[in-house]
C-alpha positions in Angstrom: 9.6 35.4 -24.5 8.2 33.0 -27.0 4.5 32.4 -27.4 5.3 28.8 -25.1 7.2 30.5 -22.9 3.8 32.8 -22.0 1.5 30.2 -22.1 3.3 27.8 -19.8 3.8 31.2 -17.4 -0.2 31.7 -17.6 -0.7 28.2 -16.7 1.3 27.7 -13.5 -0.2 31.2 -12.2 -3.8 29.7 -13.4 -3.3 26.6 -11.5 -1.3 28.8 -8.0 -4.6 30.5 -7.5 -6.3 27.5 -8.7 -4.4 26.1 -5.6 -5.3 28.6 -2.2 -8.6 28.7 -3.4 -10.1 31.9 -4.5 -12.0 32.1 -0.6 -9.1 29.9 0.8 -8.4 31.9 3.9 -4.4 31.6 4.8 -4.1 29.0 7.7 -3.6 30.0 11.6 -0.9 27.6 13.5 -3.6 25.9 14.7 -5.1 25.4 11.6 -1.3 23.7 9.8 -0.3 21.8 12.8 -3.5 20.3 13.0 -3.4 19.9 8.7 -0.1 18.2 9.6 -0.8 16.0 11.6 -4.0 14.3 10.0 -0.9 13.8 7.0 1.2 11.9 9.0 -1.6 10.3 10.1 -2.9 8.3 6.6 -1.5 5.4 6.0 1.8 4.8 3.5 2.7 1.7 2.6 6.4 1.0 1.5 9.1 -1.7 0.8 6.3 -5.1 -0.7 8.4 -7.7 -1.5 7.1 -11.9 -1.6 7.6 -15.0 -1.1 9.1 -17.2 -4.1 7.2 -19.8 -3.3 4.0 -19.0 -1.7 1.0 -16.7 -2.0 2.2 -14.1 0.7 3.2 -10.5 0.7 5.3 -8.2 3.5 5.3 -4.8 3.8 6.8 -2.0 5.9 3.7 0.4 6.9 3.9 4.0 8.4 0.5 5.0 10.3 1.4 8.4 12.3 4.6 8.9 12.3 5.6 4.4 13.7 6.8 2.1 11.2 5.5 -1.9 11.6 5.7 -4.2 9.1 3.0 -6.6 8.6 2.1 -9.6 6.0 -0.5 -11.3 4.5 -1.5 -13.7 2.4 -3.0 -12.7 -1.4 -6.9 -13.3 0.3 -6.4 -12.7 3.9 -6.1 -9.5 6.6 -2.7 -8.3 6.4 -0.9 -9.1 10.1 0.8 -6.9 12.1 4.2 -8.3 13.0 6.2 -5.8 14.6 4.6 -4.1 17.3 6.7 -0.9 17.4 5.1 2.0 19.4 6.9 5.8 18.9 8.1 7.2 16.3 11.7 7.0 16.9 12.9 8.0 13.2 14.6 4.4 13.1 14.0 2.9 9.4 13.0 -0.7 9.1 14.1 -1.5 5.7 15.3 -4.4 3.6 12.4 -7.3 4.5 13.1 -10.5 3.1 10.8 -13.5 2.8 11.4 -17.1 2.8 10.5 -19.2 0.3 7.7 -20.3 2.1 6.9 -17.1 3.4 6.4 -17.9 7.2 10.2 -16.3 8.0 10.9 -12.8 7.7 14.1 -10.6 7.7 14.4 -6.9 8.1 17.1 -4.0 9.0 16.2 -2.2 12.1 17.6 1.3 11.7 21.5 2.1 9.5 20.6 4.1 6.5 19.8 1.5 3.8 21.4 4.4 0.3 24.8 4.0 2.3 24.3 -0.1 4.8 28.2 -0.4 5.5 28.3 3.5 7.3 27.6 4.7 11.0 24.0 4.9 11.5 22.5 7.8 11.5 20.1 9.2 15.2 17.5 10.5 14.4 16.5 11.1 18.5 19.3 11.8 19.6 20.1 8.4 21.8 22.5 8.7 24.7 24.2 5.4 23.1 24.7 5.0 19.7 21.9 3.3 17.0 23.0 -1.0 15.3 22.2 -1.4 11.9 20.6 -4.8 13.0 19.1 -8.4 10.6 15.5 -9.7 12.7 13.6 -12.6 12.4 10.7 -13.1 13.1 8.6 -16.4 12.3 5.7 -16.5 11.4 3.5 -16.9 14.8 5.8 -13.5 16.5 8.9 -16.0 17.4 11.7 -13.1 16.8 15.4 -13.3 17.4 18.3 -10.4 16.3 20.4 -12.6 14.1 23.3 -9.2 13.9 24.5 -6.8 12.6 24.4 -6.3 8.9 22.0 -5.7 6.3 20.7 -7.1 3.3 19.3 -10.2 4.8 18.5 -13.3 2.5 17.3 -16.4 2.1 18.8 -18.9 -1.2 15.3 -20.5 -2.6 15.5 -23.4 -1.3 15.5 -22.4 1.7 18.2 -24.1 3.4 20.5 -21.1 4.1 20.6 -17.5 4.7 22.8 -14.7 4.3 23.2 -11.4 5.4 26.5 -8.8 4.9 28.3 -6.7 7.8 31.0 -4.1 7.4 32.1 -5.3 3.6 32.3 -9.7 4.9 29.1 -12.0 3.4 27.4 -14.3 7.0 25.6 -17.9 6.3 23.8 -19.5 7.9 21.6 -23.1 7.5 17.5 -22.1 7.7 17.8 -25.3 10.2 20.4 -23.6 12.4 18.2 -20.4 12.4 14.5 -22.4 13.2 16.0 -23.7 16.0 17.7 -20.9 17.6 14.1 -19.6 16.7 12.8 -22.8 19.2 14.5 -21.4 21.6 15.5 -18.2 22.5 12.4 -16.5 20.0 10.3 -14.9 22.2 6.1 -15.3 21.2 
């Protein structure tokens, strides 16, 4: 055994011994469950995106296992755009902000790594899950735009697109705004 291997093994053994602490008692089932709950309760942010022509950002925050989308101006307080209340294991991903930052599109469900495959069913629901694209205005009005993934706004905000089963669907932004005014939930 080389000197380097012995040194690496000694460092590894010391760090493992140190991690447990000399006087640390093993956790019982209740202590382990409490520690897992505390770790899951910590907020965790992913999928940060920004608007191209406005100082606005959006991200997915997982808190207590529940995923929601938040937005904030560069100097403002974050505002929750979605209001999910339970951890059903469904991902929120594929965030896209319009250039002015007033409209957000995102994907609920599906698998970001294999978006054209059938959607996972993490909660074992009786009905199959779907991969849906939602569009939300800054005032909270939202519509389900359809099934698909990869929502993208054009640089001039004239249209937006999404992909679905190998197809690319285009929608004029004016038509989308009109639909949001008419059918959007507040």
